[in-house]
N, CA, C and O atoms as a Tripos MOL2 file, in Angstrom:
@<TRIPOS>MOLECULE
protein
  260   259    65     0     0
PROTEIN
NO_CHARGES

@<TRIPOS>ATOM
      1 N         -27.3050    9.3630  -16.7480 N.3       1 MET1
      2 CA        -26.2700   10.0170  -15.9830 C.3       1 MET1
      3 C         -26.1820   11.4810  -16.3890 C.2       1 MET1
      4 O         -26.3840   11.8330  -17.5520 O.2       1 MET1
      5 N         -25.8830   12.3110  -15.4260 N.am      2 LYS2
      6 CA        -25.7360   13.7400  -15.7130 C.3       2 LYS2
      7 C         -24.3920   14.0070  -16.3830 C.2       2 LYS2
      8 O         -23.3800   13.4280  -15.9890 O.2       2 LYS2
      9 N         -24.3710   14.8600  -17.3730 N.am      3 PRO3
     10 CA        -23.1010   15.1600  -18.0410 C.3       3 PRO3
     11 C         -22.2290   16.1040  -17.2070 C.2       3 PRO3
     12 O         -22.7420   16.9320  -16.4530 O.2       3 PRO3
     13 N         -20.9190   15.9720  -17.3510 N.am      4 ASP4
     14 CA        -19.9070   16.8760  -16.7740 C.3       4 ASP4
     15 C         -19.8580   16.9000  -15.2520 C.2       4 ASP4
     16 O         -19.4360   17.9060  -14.6800 O.2       4 ASP4
     17 N         -20.2750   15.8270  -14.5710 N.am      5 ILE5
     18 CA        -20.1320   15.8100  -13.1140 C.3       5 ILE5
     19 C         -19.1720   14.7090  -12.6530 C.2       5 ILE5
     20 O         -18.7840   14.6790  -11.4850 O.2       5 ILE5
     21 N         -18.7900   13.8130  -13.5510 N.am      6 HIS6
     22 CA        -17.9360   12.6920  -13.1750 C.3       6 HIS6
     23 C         -16.4670   13.0400  -13.4110 C.2       6 HIS6
     24 O         -16.1410   13.7270  -14.3780 O.2       6 HIS6
     25 N         -15.5690   12.5620  -12.5210 N.am      7 PRO7
     26 CA        -14.1330   12.8320  -12.7090 C.3       7 PRO7
     27 C         -13.5860   12.0260  -13.8850 C.2       7 PRO7
     28 O         -14.1680   11.0190  -14.2890 O.2       7 PRO7
     29 N         -12.4750   12.4800  -14.4170 N.am      8 GLU8
     30 CA        -11.8270   11.7600  -15.5070 C.3       8 GLU8
     31 C         -11.1720   10.4890  -14.9660 C.2       8 GLU8
     32 O         -10.6300   10.4780  -13.8610 O.2       8 GLU8
     33 N         -11.2300    9.4370  -15.7480 N.am      9 TYR9
     34 CA        -10.6830    8.1370  -15.3750 C.3       9 TYR9
     35 C          -9.3760    7.9230  -16.1300 C.2       9 TYR9
     36 O          -9.3510    7.9860  -17.3590 O.2       9 TYR9
     37 N          -8.2790    7.6660  -15.3910 N.am     10 HIS10
     38 CA         -6.9410    7.5320  -15.9810 C.3      10 HIS10
     39 C          -6.4140    6.1200  -15.7680 C.2      10 HIS10
     40 O          -6.9210    5.3620  -14.9420 O.2      10 HIS10
     41 N          -5.4010    5.7980  -16.5240 N.am     11 CYS11
     42 CA         -4.6220    4.5880  -16.2870 C.3      11 CYS11
     43 C          -3.4660    5.0150  -15.3750 C.2      11 CYS11
     44 O          -2.4940    5.6070  -15.8430 O.2      11 CYS11
     45 N          -3.5700    4.7180  -14.0880 N.am     12 ALA12
     46 CA         -2.6230    5.2190  -13.0960 C.3      12 ALA12
     47 C          -1.4690    4.2400  -12.8830 C.2      12 ALA12
     48 O          -1.6620    3.0250  -12.9410 O.2      12 ALA12
     49 N          -0.2800    4.7670  -12.6410 N.am     13 ARG13
     50 CA          0.8830    3.9590  -12.3140 C.3      13 ARG13
     51 C           1.0480    3.9560  -10.7940 C.2      13 ARG13
     52 O           1.1720    5.0070  -10.1660 O.2      13 ARG13
     53 N           1.0460    2.7420  -10.2120 N.am     14 VAL14
     54 CA          1.2140    2.5700   -8.7670 C.3      14 VAL14
     55 C           2.6580    2.1830   -8.5120 C.2      14 VAL14
     56 O           3.1870    1.2810   -9.1620 O.2      14 VAL14
     57 N           3.3080    2.8710   -7.5560 N.am     15 THR15
     58 CA          4.6880    2.5880   -7.1850 C.3      15 THR15
     59 C           4.7250    2.1490   -5.7280 C.2      15 THR15
     60 O           4.2540    2.8620   -4.8420 O.2      15 THR15
     61 N           5.2870    0.9750   -5.4910 N.am     16 CYS16
     62 CA          5.4030    0.4310   -4.1330 C.3      16 CYS16
     63 C           6.7180    0.9150   -3.5110 C.2      16 CYS16
     64 O           7.6120    1.3820   -4.2180 O.2      16 CYS16
     65 N           6.8250    0.8000   -2.1910 N.am     17 ALA17
     66 CA          8.0490    1.1940   -1.4910 C.3      17 ALA17
     67 C           9.2290    0.2960   -1.8680 C.2      17 ALA17
     68 O          10.3830    0.7100   -1.7610 O.2      17 ALA17
     69 N           8.9410   -0.9380   -2.3120 N.am     18 CYS18
     70 CA         10.0180   -1.8500   -2.7030 C.3      18 CYS18
     71 C          10.5200   -1.5810   -4.1130 C.2      18 CYS18
     72 O          11.5330   -2.1460   -4.5270 O.2      18 CYS18
     73 N           9.8180   -0.7160   -4.8640 N.am     19 GLY19
     74 CA         10.2510   -0.3710   -6.2100 C.3      19 GLY19
     75 C           9.3900   -0.9770   -7.3120 C.2      19 GLY19
     76 O           9.5430   -0.6210   -8.4810 O.2      19 GLY19
     77 N           8.5000   -1.8730   -6.9600 N.am     20 GLU20
     78 CA          7.6070   -2.5000   -7.9410 C.3      20 GLU20
     79 C           6.6110   -1.4780   -8.4760 C.2      20 GLU20
     80 O           6.0990   -0.6580   -7.7140 O.2      20 GLU20
     81 N           6.3300   -1.5180   -9.7790 N.am     21 THR21
     82 CA          5.3320   -0.6300  -10.3680 C.3      21 THR21
     83 C           4.3460   -1.4540  -11.1840 C.2      21 THR21
     84 O           4.7100   -2.4640  -11.7870 O.2      21 THR21
     85 N           3.0970   -1.0090  -11.1950 N.am     22 PHE22
     86 CA          2.0660   -1.6300  -12.0120 C.3      22 PHE22
     87 C           0.9960   -0.5910  -12.2990 C.2      22 PHE22
     88 O           0.9810    0.4760  -11.6860 O.2      22 PHE22
     89 N           0.1080   -0.8970  -13.2250 N.am     23 GLU23
     90 CA         -0.9030    0.0670  -13.6370 C.3      23 GLU23
     91 C          -2.2980   -0.4000  -13.2530 C.2      23 GLU23
     92 O          -2.6210   -1.5840  -13.3450 O.2      23 GLU23
     93 N          -3.1240    0.5580  -12.8200 N.am     24 VAL24
     94 CA         -4.5210    0.3160  -12.4660 C.3      24 VAL24
     95 C          -5.3530    1.4870  -12.9790 C.2      24 VAL24
     96 O          -4.8080    2.5190  -13.3700 O.2      24 VAL24
     97 N          -6.6600    1.3240  -12.9750 N.am     25 GLY25
     98 CA         -7.5420    2.4180  -13.3410 C.3      25 GLY25
     99 C          -7.8790    3.2530  -12.1230 C.2      25 GLY25
    100 O          -8.1980    2.7040  -11.0680 O.2      25 GLY25
    101 N          -7.8120    4.5760  -12.2480 N.am     26 SER26
    102 CA         -8.0600    5.4550  -11.1140 C.3      26 SER26
    103 C          -8.3980    6.8530  -11.6130 C.2      26 SER26
    104 O          -8.2010    7.1750  -12.7850 O.2      26 SER26
    105 N          -8.9070    7.6740  -10.7050 N.am     27 THR27
    106 CA         -9.1560    9.0720  -11.0310 C.3      27 THR27
    107 C          -7.8780    9.8950  -10.8740 C.2      27 THR27
    108 O          -7.8220   11.0390  -11.3260 O.2      27 THR27
    109 N          -6.8610    9.3300  -10.2420 N.am     28 ARG28
    110 CA         -5.5500    9.9770  -10.1280 C.3      28 ARG28
    111 C          -4.6360    9.4380  -11.2100 C.2      28 ARG28
    112 O          -4.8960    8.3790  -11.7820 O.2      28 ARG28
    113 N          -3.5640   10.1660  -11.4900 N.am     29 GLU29
    114 CA         -2.6370    9.7170  -12.5260 C.3      29 GLU29
    115 C          -1.4960    8.8680  -11.9810 C.2      29 GLU29
    116 O          -0.9230    8.0600  -12.7110 O.2      29 GLU29
    117 N          -1.1590    9.0420  -10.7010 N.am     30 SER30
    118 CA         -0.1290    8.2100  -10.0830 C.3      30 SER30
    119 C          -0.4590    8.0080   -8.6110 C.2      30 SER30
    120 O          -1.0420    8.8770   -7.9630 O.2      30 SER30
    121 N          -0.0700    6.8340   -8.0910 N.am     31 LEU31
    122 CA         -0.3190    6.4780   -6.6940 C.3      31 LEU31
    123 C           0.9560    5.8770   -6.1140 C.2      31 LEU31
    124 O           1.7530    5.2800   -6.8380 O.2      31 LEU31
    125 N           1.1470    6.0380   -4.8000 N.am     32 LYS32
    126 CA          2.2760    5.4390   -4.1090 C.3      32 LYS32
    127 C           1.7370    4.5530   -2.9970 C.2      32 LYS32
    128 O           0.8590    4.9640   -2.2380 O.2      32 LYS32
    129 N           2.2620    3.3370   -2.9020 N.am     33 GLY33
    130 CA          1.8410    2.3890   -1.8860 C.3      33 GLY33
    131 C           3.0060    1.9630   -1.0260 C.2      33 GLY33
    132 O           4.1670    2.1350   -1.3980 O.2      33 GLY33
    133 N           2.6890    1.4040    0.1300 N.am     34 GLU34
    134 CA          3.7440    0.9640    1.0390 C.3      34 GLU34
    135 C           4.0780   -0.5060    0.8650 C.2      34 GLU34
    136 O           5.2090   -0.9200    1.1200 O.2      34 GLU34
    137 N           3.0980   -1.3050    0.4300 N.am     35 ILE35
    138 CA          3.3200   -2.7420    0.3530 C.3      35 ILE35
    139 C           2.5030   -3.3020   -0.8140 C.2      35 ILE35
    140 O           1.3710   -2.8770   -1.0490 O.2      35 ILE35
    141 N           3.0860   -4.2550   -1.5370 N.am     36 CYS36
    142 CA          2.4050   -4.8440   -2.6930 C.3      36 CYS36
    143 C           2.5230   -6.3700   -2.6130 C.2      36 CYS36
    144 O           3.0360   -6.8970   -1.6260 O.2      36 CYS36
    145 N           2.0620   -7.0680   -3.6230 N.am     37 SER37
    146 CA          2.1060   -8.5280   -3.6170 C.3      37 SER37
    147 C           3.5300   -9.0670   -3.7720 C.2      37 SER37
    148 O           3.7800  -10.2310   -3.4610 O.2      37 SER37
    149 N           4.4620   -8.2420   -4.2450 N.am     38 LYS38
    150 CA          5.8510   -8.6850   -4.3820 C.3      38 LYS38
    151 C           6.5910   -8.6670   -3.0420 C.2      38 LYS38
    152 O           7.5630   -9.4020   -2.8670 O.2      38 LYS38
    153 N           6.1380   -7.8300   -2.0860 N.am     39 CYS39
    154 CA          6.8500   -7.7320   -0.8090 C.3      39 CYS39
    155 C           5.9560   -8.0620    0.3940 C.2      39 CYS39
    156 O           6.4340   -8.0170    1.5270 O.2      39 CYS39
    157 N           4.6860   -8.3890    0.1860 N.am     40 HIS40
    158 CA          3.7880   -8.7110    1.2990 C.3      40 HIS40
    159 C           4.1170  -10.1040    1.8440 C.2      40 HIS40
    160 O           4.3160  -11.0350    1.0640 O.2      40 HIS40
    161 N           4.1790  -10.2600    3.1770 N.am     41 PRO41
    162 CA          4.5470  -11.5560    3.7690 C.3      41 PRO41
    163 C           3.6090  -12.6990    3.3940 C.2      41 PRO41
    164 O           4.0600  -13.8410    3.3110 O.2      41 PRO41
    165 N           2.3430  -12.4410    3.1690 N.am     42 PHE42
    166 CA          1.4010  -13.5030    2.8080 C.3      42 PHE42
    167 C           1.7770  -14.1260    1.4720 C.2      42 PHE42
    168 O           1.6880  -15.3440    1.3160 O.2      42 PHE42
    169 N           2.1900  -13.3220    0.5170 N.am     43 PHE43
    170 CA          2.5190  -13.8140   -0.8110 C.3      43 PHE43
    171 C           3.9570  -14.3040   -0.9240 C.2      43 PHE43
    172 O           4.2350  -15.2100   -1.7100 O.2      43 PHE43
    173 N           4.8780  -13.7230   -0.1540 N.am     44 THR44
    174 CA          6.2890  -14.1080   -0.2510 C.3      44 THR44
    175 C           6.6340  -15.2760    0.6580 C.2      44 THR44
    176 O           7.5980  -15.9910    0.3870 O.2      44 THR44
    177 N           5.8710  -15.4930    1.7350 N.am     45 GLY45
    178 CA          6.1710  -16.5580    2.6730 C.3      45 GLY45
    179 C           7.2360  -16.1820    3.6760 C.2      45 GLY45
    180 O           7.6530  -17.0270    4.4680 O.2      45 GLY45
    181 N           7.6910  -14.9360    3.6700 N.am     46 LYS46
    182 CA          8.7000  -14.4600    4.6070 C.3      46 LYS46
    183 C           8.0310  -13.6480    5.7010 C.2      46 LYS46
    184 O           7.1070  -12.8790    5.4350 O.2      46 LYS46
    185 N           8.5000  -13.8190    6.9390 N.am     47 GLN47
    186 CA          7.9720  -13.0410    8.0540 C.3      47 GLN47
    187 C           8.6100  -11.6690    8.0360 C.2      47 GLN47
    188 O           9.8340  -11.5510    7.9660 O.2      47 GLN47
    189 N           7.7970  -10.6340    8.1000 N.am     48 LYS48
    190 CA          8.2980   -9.2720    8.0710 C.3      48 LYS48
    191 C           7.3730   -8.4190    8.9280 C.2      48 LYS48
    192 O           6.1600   -8.4180    8.7200 O.2      48 LYS48
    193 N           7.9340   -7.6990    9.8820 N.am     49 PHE49
    194 CA          7.1340   -6.8110   10.7070 C.3      49 PHE49
    195 C           7.0720   -5.4420   10.0530 C.2      49 PHE49
    196 O           8.1020   -4.8420    9.7460 O.2      49 PHE49
    197 N           5.8700   -4.9580    9.8450 N.am     50 VAL50
    198 CA          5.6790   -3.6110    9.3300 C.3      50 VAL50
    199 C           5.2750   -2.7750   10.5320 C.2      50 VAL50
    200 O           4.1010   -2.7190   10.8980 O.2      50 VAL50
    201 N           6.2620   -2.1230   11.1430 N.am     51 ASP51
    202 CA          6.0420   -1.3770   12.3760 C.3      51 ASP51
    203 C           5.6570    0.0590   12.0500 C.2      51 ASP51
    204 O           6.4390    0.8080   11.4640 O.2      51 ASP51
    205 N           4.4500    0.4290   12.4360 N.am     52 THR52
    206 CA          3.9700    1.7820   12.1960 C.3      52 THR52
    207 C           3.8500    2.4990   13.5270 C.2      52 THR52
    208 O           2.9940    2.1600   14.3440 O.2      52 THR52
    209 N           4.6810    3.4630   13.7440 N.am     53 GLY53
    210 CA          4.5950    4.2800   14.9510 C.3      53 GLY53
    211 C           4.9720    3.5600   16.2310 C.2      53 GLY53
    212 O           4.4720    3.9270   17.2940 O.2      53 GLY53
    213 N           5.8330    2.5500   16.1810 N.am     54 GLY54
    214 CA          6.3040    1.8670   17.3820 C.3      54 GLY54
    215 C           5.2810    0.9480   18.0190 C.2      54 GLY54
    216 O           5.3360    0.7260   19.2280 O.2      54 GLY54
    217 N           4.3630    0.4130   17.2600 N.am     55 ARG55
    218 CA          3.3200   -0.4560   17.8200 C.3      55 ARG55
    219 C           3.8920   -1.7370   18.4110 C.2      55 ARG55
    220 O           3.4120   -2.2150   19.4390 O.2      55 ARG55
    221 N           4.9180   -2.2960   17.7670 N.am     56 VAL56
    222 CA          5.5180   -3.5320   18.2730 C.3      56 VAL56
    223 C           6.1730   -3.2810   19.6290 C.2      56 VAL56
    224 O           6.0180   -4.0830   20.5500 O.2      56 VAL56
    225 N           6.9070   -2.1700   19.7580 N.am     57 GLU57
    226 CA          7.5550   -1.8510   21.0290 C.3      57 GLU57
    227 C           6.5230   -1.5830   22.1210 C.2      57 GLU57
    228 O           6.7020   -2.0150   23.2600 O.2      57 GLU57
    229 N           5.4480   -0.8730   21.7860 N.am     58 ARG58
    230 CA          4.3980   -0.6260   22.7800 C.3      58 ARG58
    231 C           3.7630   -1.9250   23.2510 C.2      58 ARG58
    232 O           3.4740   -2.0760   24.4380 O.2      58 ARG58
    233 N           3.5400   -2.8700   22.3330 N.am     59 PHE59
    234 CA          2.9830   -4.1670   22.6960 C.3      59 PHE59
    235 C           3.9200   -4.9160   23.6270 C.2      59 PHE59
    236 O           3.4860   -5.4890   24.6260 O.2      59 PHE59
    237 N           5.2230   -4.9120   23.2930 N.am     60 LYS60
    238 CA          6.1910   -5.5920   24.1300 C.3      60 LYS60
    239 C           6.2730   -4.9880   25.5280 C.2      60 LYS60
    240 O           6.3630   -5.7200   26.5130 O.2      60 LYS60
    241 N           6.2420   -3.6410   25.6240 N.am     61 ARG61
    242 CA          6.2550   -2.9810   26.9400 C.3      61 ARG61
    243 C           4.9990   -3.2930   27.7220 C.2      61 ARG61
    244 O           5.0670   -3.5470   28.9250 O.2      61 ARG61
    245 N           3.8660   -3.2800   27.0690 N.am     62 LYS62
    246 CA          2.5780   -3.4750   27.7470 C.3      62 LYS62
    247 C           2.4500   -4.8820   28.3140 C.2      62 LYS62
    248 O           1.9720   -5.0610   29.4340 O.2      62 LYS62
    249 N           2.8750   -5.8810   27.5450 N.am     63 TYR63
    250 CA          2.7010   -7.2490   27.9790 C.3      63 TYR63
    251 C           3.9890   -7.8930   28.4650 C.2      63 TYR63
    252 O           4.0090   -9.0940   28.7350 O.2      63 TYR63
    253 N           5.0680   -7.1210   28.5840 N.am     64 GLY64
    254 CA          6.3230   -7.5950   29.1690 C.3      64 GLY64
    255 C           6.9900   -8.7040   28.3910 C.2      64 GLY64
    256 O           7.5300   -9.6390   28.9820 O.2      64 GLY64
    257 N           6.9620   -8.6160   27.0880 N.am     65 ARG65
    258 CA          7.5890   -9.6760   26.2810 C.3      65 ARG65
    259 C           8.8660   -9.1940   25.6720 C.2      65 ARG65
    260 O           9.5340   -9.9440   24.9610 O.2      65 ARG65
@<TRIPOS>BOND
     1     1     2 1
     2     2     3 1
     3     3     4 2
     4     3     5 am
     5     5     6 1
     6     6     7 1
     7     7     8 2
     8     7     9 am
     9     9    10 1
    10    10    11 1
    11    11    12 2
    12    11    13 am
    13    13    14 1
    14    14    15 1
    15    15    16 2
    16    15    17 am
    17    17    18 1
    18    18    19 1
    19    19    20 2
    20    19    21 am
    21    21    22 1
    22    22    23 1
    23    23    24 2
    24    23    25 am
    25    25    26 1
    26    26    27 1
    27    27    28 2
    28    27    29 am
    29    29    30 1
    30    30    31 1
    31    31    32 2
    32    31    33 am
    33    33    34 1
    34    34    35 1
    35    35    36 2
    36    35    37 am
    37    37    38 1
    38    38    39 1
    39    39    40 2
    40    39    41 am
    41    41    42 1
    42    42    43 1
    43    43    44 2
    44    43    45 am
    45    45    46 1
    46    46    47 1
    47    47    48 2
    48    47    49 am
    49    49    50 1
    50    50    51 1
    51    51    52 2
    52    51    53 am
    53    53    54 1
    54    54    55 1
    55    55    56 2
    56    55    57 am
    57    57    58 1
    58    58    59 1
    59    59    60 2
    60    59    61 am
    61    61    62 1
    62    62    63 1
    63    63    64 2
    64    63    65 am
    65    65    66 1
    66    66    67 1
    67    67    68 2
    68    67    69 am
    69    69    70 1
    70    70    71 1
    71    71    72 2
    72    71    73 am
    73    73    74 1
    74    74    75 1
    75    75    76 2
    76    75    77 am
    77    77    78 1
    78    78    79 1
    79    79    80 2
    80    79    81 am
    81    81    82 1
    82    82    83 1
    83    83    84 2
    84    83    85 am
    85    85    86 1
    86    86    87 1
    87    87    88 2
    88    87    89 am
    89    89    90 1
    90    90    91 1
    91    91    92 2
    92    91    93 am
    93    93    94 1
    94    94    95 1
    95    95    96 2
    96    95    97 am
    97    97    98 1
    98    98    99 1
    99    99   100 2
   100    99   101 am
   101   101   102 1
   102   102   103 1
   103   103   104 2
   104   103   105 am
   105   105   106 1
   106   106   107 1
   107   107   108 2
   108   107   109 am
   109   109   110 1
   110   110   111 1
   111   111   112 2
   112   111   113 am
   113   113   114 1
   114   114   115 1
   115   115   116 2
   116   115   117 am
   117   117   118 1
   118   118   119 1
   119   119   120 2
   120   119   121 am
   121   121   122 1
   122   122   123 1
   123   123   124 2
   124   123   125 am
   125   125   126 1
   126   126   127 1
   127   127   128 2
   128   127   129 am
   129   129   130 1
   130   130   131 1
   131   131   132 2
   132   131   133 am
   133   133   134 1
   134   134   135 1
   135   135   136 2
   136   135   137 am
   137   137   138 1
   138   138   139 1
   139   139   140 2
   140   139   141 am
   141   141   142 1
   142   142   143 1
   143   143   144 2
   144   143   145 am
   145   145   146 1
   146   146   147 1
   147   147   148 2
   148   147   149 am
   149   149   150 1
   150   150   151 1
   151   151   152 2
   152   151   153 am
   153   153   154 1
   154   154   155 1
   155   155   156 2
   156   155   157 am
   157   157   158 1
   158   158   159 1
   159   159   160 2
   160   159   161 am
   161   161   162 1
   162   162   163 1
   163   163   164 2
   164   163   165 am
   165   165   166 1
   166   166   167 1
   167   167   168 2
   168   167   169 am
   169   169   170 1
   170   170   171 1
   171   171   172 2
   172   171   173 am
   173   173   174 1
   174   174   175 1
   175   175   176 2
   176   175   177 am
   177   177   178 1
   178   178   179 1
   179   179   180 2
   180   179   181 am
   181   181   182 1
   182   182   183 1
   183   183   184 2
   184   183   185 am
   185   185   186 1
   186   186   187 1
   187   187   188 2
   188   187   189 am
   189   189   190 1
   190   190   191 1
   191   191   192 2
   192   191   193 am
   193   193   194 1
   194   194   195 1
   195   195   196 2
   196   195   197 am
   197   197   198 1
   198   198   199 1
   199   199   200 2
   200   199   201 am
   201   201   202 1
   202   202   203 1
   203   203   204 2
   204   203   205 am
   205   205   206 1
   206   206   207 1
   207   207   208 2
   208   207   209 am
   209   209   210 1
   210   210   211 1
   211   211   212 2
   212   211   213 am
   213   213   214 1
   214   214   215 1
   215   215   216 2
   216   215   217 am
   217   217   218 1
   218   218   219 1
   219   219   220 2
   220   219   221 am
   221   221   222 1
   222   222   223 1
   223   223   224 2
   224   223   225 am
   225   225   226 1
   226   226   227 1
   227   227   228 2
   228   227   229 am
   229   229   230 1
   230   230   231 1
   231   231   232 2
   232   231   233 am
   233   233   234 1
   234   234   235 1
   235   235   236 2
   236   235   237 am
   237   237   238 1
   238   238   239 1
   239   239   240 2
   240   239   241 am
   241   241   242 1
   242   242   243 1
   243   243   244 2
   244   243   245 am
   245   245   246 1
   246   246   247 1
   247   247   248 2
   248   247   249 am
   249   249   250 1
   250   250   251 1
   251   251   252 2
   252   251   253 am
   253   253   254 1
   254   254   255 1
   255   255   256 2
   256   255   257 am
   257   257   258 1
   258   258   259 1
   259   259   260 2
@<TRIPOS>SUBSTRUCTURE
     1 MET1         2 RESIDUE 1 A MET
     2 LYS2         6 RESIDUE 1 A LYS
     3 PRO3        10 RESIDUE 1 A PRO
     4 ASP4        14 RESIDUE 1 A ASP
     5 ILE5        18 RESIDUE 1 A ILE
     6 HIS6        22 RESIDUE 1 A HIS
     7 PRO7        26 RESIDUE 1 A PRO
     8 GLU8        30 RESIDUE 1 A GLU
     9 TYR9        34 RESIDUE 1 A TYR
    10 HIS10       38 RESIDUE 1 A HIS
    11 CYS11       42 RESIDUE 1 A CYS
    12 ALA12       46 RESIDUE 1 A ALA
    13 ARG13       50 RESIDUE 1 A ARG
    14 VAL14       54 RESIDUE 1 A VAL
    15 THR15       58 RESIDUE 1 A THR
    16 CYS16       62 RESIDUE 1 A CYS
    17 ALA17       66 RESIDUE 1 A ALA
    18 CYS18       70 RESIDUE 1 A CYS
    19 GLY19       74 RESIDUE 1 A GLY
    20 GLU20       78 RESIDUE 1 A GLU
    21 THR21       82 RESIDUE 1 A THR
    22 PHE22       86 RESIDUE 1 A PHE
    23 GLU23       90 RESIDUE 1 A GLU
    24 VAL24       94 RESIDUE 1 A VAL
    25 GLY25       98 RESIDUE 1 A GLY
    26 SER26      102 RESIDUE 1 A SER
    27 THR27      106 RESIDUE 1 A THR
    28 ARG28      110 RESIDUE 1 A ARG
    29 GLU29      114 RESIDUE 1 A GLU
    30 SER30      118 RESIDUE 1 A SER
    31 LEU31      122 RESIDUE 1 A LEU
    32 LYS32      126 RESIDUE 1 A LYS
    33 GLY33      130 RESIDUE 1 A GLY
    34 GLU34      134 RESIDUE 1 A GLU
    35 ILE35      138 RESIDUE 1 A ILE
    36 CYS36      142 RESIDUE 1 A CYS
    37 SER37      146 RESIDUE 1 A SER
    38 LYS38      150 RESIDUE 1 A LYS
    39 CYS39      154 RESIDUE 1 A CYS
    40 HIS40      158 RESIDUE 1 A HIS
    41 PRO41      162 RESIDUE 1 A PRO
    42 PHE42      166 RESIDUE 1 A PHE
    43 PHE43      170 RESIDUE 1 A PHE
    44 THR44      174 RESIDUE 1 A THR
    45 GLY45      178 RESIDUE 1 A GLY
    46 LYS46      182 RESIDUE 1 A LYS
    47 GLN47      186 RESIDUE 1 A GLN
    48 LYS48      190 RESIDUE 1 A LYS
    49 PHE49      194 RESIDUE 1 A PHE
    50 VAL50      198 RESIDUE 1 A VAL
    51 ASP51      202 RESIDUE 1 A ASP
    52 THR52      206 RESIDUE 1 A THR
    53 GLY53      210 RESIDUE 1 A GLY
    54 GLY54      214 RESIDUE 1 A GLY
    55 ARG55      218 RESIDUE 1 A ARG
    56 VAL56      222 RESIDUE 1 A VAL
    57 GLU57      226 RESIDUE 1 A GLU
    58 ARG58      230 RESIDUE 1 A ARG
    59 PHE59      234 RESIDUE 1 A PHE
    60 LYS60      238 RESIDUE 1 A LYS
    61 ARG61      242 RESIDUE 1 A ARG
    62 LYS62      246 RESIDUE 1 A LYS
    63 TYR63      250 RESIDUE 1 A TYR
    64 GLY64      254 RESIDUE 1 A GLY
    65 ARG65      258 RESIDUE 1 A ARG
């Protein structure tokens, strides 16, 4: 490997929108996420719509539901 061309590797703290934090390895020192395993519907068993930019409303208008 060539010396001095690789970025530094940090132990990054990830913060979810729900407030959960955990650490991962990354070239950045901190990361922000929108959804994690504590609030994702697949892991929690709760139905939750994550509406980005009105996609649900556009679908309802398009198909008349």
